N, C-alpha and C positions, 0 to 999 in steps of 0.2 A: 459557415463558409469564411468567416474573417479568419478564424483560427487556422483553416486549410490552407487559406492564401498565405498567412504568415509563416506557416510552416513550409510552403513551397518556396517563398522568398528566402527563408534561412538556408533551405539547401542550396539554393542558387548561388548563395554567398560563397560556397565552397568552390565554385567554379571561377576562372578555368585552370586555375592552379592545382586543384585537387579533384579531377573530374572522376578518377577512380573511387575516391573517398565518398564523393557525393553519391555516385551510384550505389555504392555498397550500403550507404546508411538509408538512400531512398528505399532500397529493397528490404532492409529491416523494418523500416517504418510502416511499409506496405504489408507486410505479413504480421503485423501485431495489431489486433484490434481488442479493445477493452469494453466489457459489458456495463461498467460503471463509467459515467461522464467525467473523467479525472480532470480534464482539461478547463471545466467550466469554474472549477473552485476559486482561483485567483480572479476571475472575472466578478464573481458574486461578492468577494470580500471587498475589492476596490469599489464596487457599487454601493455596497452597505455603507462605506466610508465617505463616498462622495456623490453617489446617486448615478455614476457613469461607469460601466463595465469596460467599454472600448478600450481605454489606455492600457488595461492589463493583458491584451492579447498576446503580447510577446511572452508573458510569464505563463500563459496557457500552454505555448509551444515548449517552453523551458520544462514545465512539469510533464507534458507528455513524452519528451525526448528522455527525460531523466527514468520514467517508468519504462520504457520501452528498453533501455539500456539494462535496468536492475532486473527486469523480469527475464531478460535474455542471460543474463549472468547467473540469476538464480536456476534456471533451467539448465544452464551449462554445468552447474555444481550438482545438480540432480541427475545429470547424465540424459538429459531429455531434451536437448537443443536441437538435435540433427535436422528436425523436421520443420523447425520455426525460422529458419533464416531464409525460406524461398530458395532461389537458385544460388545462394551463396553457400561456400564451403565453410567448414567449422572455424578455420582460422580467420577467413574474411568476415564472417558474422562476428567473431569476437572483436577485431578491430573496429568493426562498424559499431558495436555496443560501447567500445570505449569512447569512440568519438562522439557518439549521440549522447552519452552520459555526462561528459564533463566540458570537453573543448567547444562543443557546439553550443551548449547552454551558456557558457562564459561568452561566446561570440554574440549571442543574442542580447545578453544583459548590456554588452559593451557597445551595442550599435546606436545608430542615431534613432531608433524607436524608443530608446530609453532616456530619459533626462540624463545629463551629465552628472548631476548632483547626488543622484542615488546609485551610480553605477558600480562604485567601490563597495557599498554596502550590499548590494545584490549578489555581487561577485563572491564576496565573503559567505554569504549564505548558502550558495552552490557547494562550495568547498567544505563547509562546516557539516553540511548535510550528509555528503558522502562519508565523512569520518564517522559520523554518528550511526548511519545506516549500516556501514560495515562492521560496526562494533556489534549492532544488534543481529546483523546476519551470522557474524561468527558465533556469537551466543546461542543462536538457534541451531547452527550446524553441530555444536559442540553440547547441545542439550542432553541432558542424562535424565530419563524418566524416574530413576531411582531416587533422585534428589531434587526433583522438580516440585515447584509450588506454584500456586497461582500467582504470586509476586514475582517469581523470577521469569515466568513466562511473559507477564505485562512487561518486564523490564527489556525484554528482548523484542517484543511488539514496539515498545517505544522507539526502539532504534531503527528496525527494519522498516515499518510502516508509519510510525508516528514522525520520524525525522523529516521524511519528504513532504508530508503534509504540513508539518510546522513550517518548513522552508518555505513552501509556497505562500501559505497564509501571512506569514511575517513579511515576505517580500511585496505582496500585495498591499498591505498596510504602510510599508515604507514607501512604495511608489505613491500612495495616496497622501504622502507626507503626513501621516499620523503621528501622534505624540508617542514617546517612546514606551509609555505604560500602556498604551493600547496595541501598539505592536507586539508588545510581550504577552499580552492577553489573547491576541489572535494567535501567537506561537503556541500558547497553552492550549487553544481550541484544537489547533491542527493536531496536536500530539493526541488528545482524546479522540478525535475524528479517525485518526490512523488506526488506533486501537479497536474502534468499533467496525471500521473497514475490514480489519484482519480477521475479526472474529466471524464478519459476514462471510468473507472469502473461506473461512475454514469450514463453515456450515455448507457452503455451495459445493466444495470439494466433496463431501460425504453425499449430498443430495444428487451430485451429476454421476456418481459412480466411479469418477476418477481415482479417488482414494490416494491421491499423491502423498498426502501426508503420512498415510499409514505404510505405504510402500517405501518411503524415504526415512520412516522412523522418527518423524518430526515431533516434537513435545508441544502439543497444542493447548491452548487454553482449556478446551473441553476435556482433554485427557487429564489436565492437572485437577480439575473439578471431579473427575471419576476418581482419581487417587485420593483426592482430600475427603470424599466422602465414604470412602471403603475402609473396612476393618482390615488389620494387618494381614490376616489370611488372604483376603480377598486382593488386597495390594499386591501379593506375589503373584496371584493369577493374573492381574492386570498387566504387570510387568513382563511376565512370560508371553502373554498374548501380543503386547507391542513389540517385543523382540522376533515373535514368530510371524507377525504380520507383513514383514518385509517380503517373504518369499511363500507363504502360506494363504491361499485364499479361504481355507476355513477358518484360520486364526483371524484374519480380517474380519470374516462375517460375525464371529464371536465377539470380537472386540467392538464392532459396531453396536451389536445388540447391548454390551455393557455401558457403551458411551450414551446410547439413547434410553437408559434406564430413567424413570421419572424423578428420582432422588438427584441424580446427576443434572439433568435438564432444568430440574428446579433451581439448583445453585447456579448454574450457567446464565439463566434467563434473569435471576436476581442480580447478577452482576453486570449483565448487558443493561438493565434498566438503571443501575448506578452510574454507569458510564454515560449513558444517555441523559441522564439528569444532570451530570456535571457538565455536558456539552451545552445543555439548554442554560444552566445557571450562568455559564460565562458569555452566551450570547446574550442573555438578559443584562448582565452587567455592561456589555458593550454598547447596546442599542444601536442607533444609526438609522438608516434609510429602511423604513418597515417594509416596503415592498420586496426588497432584496433580502432582508432579515428572514421574511416568511419562506422565501426560496430555500436559504440554508438551514433553516429549522426543517424543512421538508426532507433535505438530503439527510440530515442527521436521523430522522425518523425512518427513512428509507434504508439507511445503512445499519440500523439497529434493529431490524425486525427479527423476531425469533422465528427461525425457518424449520428447525427440527423439532419433532415431536415423537414420543415414545411409540406411538402407533405407526411410524414410518419404518421401523426395523425391518420388517418382512417384505417392504417395498422397495428399499434401497437395493440399486444393483451393486454387487461386489466385484470389482475387477481384479 
C-alpha cells in the first residue's frame, strides 16, 4: 500500500504542467503487472542495513518505473508492444516509457522524500544503470548462436538484468548510509540476483508456451548450455533449429526437446546452483538484520528454482 501511494504521489508530481504525460504514464503503469515482486527488493536491502524498510519506499517506485519502461522498450524491439500500452497509441506508449524510465525516477530521487545528501549519488545510479542495461540489451539483440558461449550470455545478462538489480540494491545501501565496501557488496549481490532472475524468466517463457525467446531468436543461457554439451555435428543441427524456430512451429518443438535433454538440463542446473551459492555467500559476508536477511535469502531461493525437467518436453505447449 505504501508503494502504491508513493507511485500515485510520484505521478501527481507531473501535474498540472504535464497532464498528458501523467495520463500516459499512468496508463502504461496500469497495464504492466509483474509476477515477481520487483519493488520490494530495495525495502529489504534497506531493512537489512537499518532494520527499517519504510525509508526505501521511493526506491521501490524507482525500480518499478524502471522495469515498466525497460519491459515496454524490450517488447517494442521484439515487435510485441501494440497490446501492452492499454489505450495508448504506439508513439504515446513510447514517450510514456521514456518518461517512466529516466525523467520520472530522477524526479523521485530528487524529491523531498529522499535526503539531500544522497540525491546526487542516487541520480548517478539511475543514469549508469541505463547505460549498462542498454549495453546488455544490445549484446542480446546482436547475439549470434554460432559464436555464443555461456560466458558471453552471462555478460549480456549482467547488463540487461544485472544492472537494474545492482542499481536498486546499491541505491538502498547508499540511502541507508552504508559504508562504501558494503554498497559495492550489495551491487555485486544485485548483479548475481539479476542473472538468476533472468534465468528464471527464461524457464517461465518455455513453461508458459509463449516461447518468445525462440520466436525472437534470443540466445539464452539454456541454448548456450545445449551448444556447449553437443558434438560438432549436433551443434550444426541446433543452430539450424534455432534459426528455423523463428517461423516454424515444428522447429520450435524439436528445439525444445533438445533444450530439455537431461545432459543440457544437468549443466544448466549446476550453473544455477553455482550462481545461487555465490548470492548466498555475498549475503553471508554482508550480515545485518537477520529477520530481513532471511527474507532476501528466500527471494534468492525462489528466483533460482530449477523449473524445467526432461519429462516436460511432451507437456510444454509450443506456440
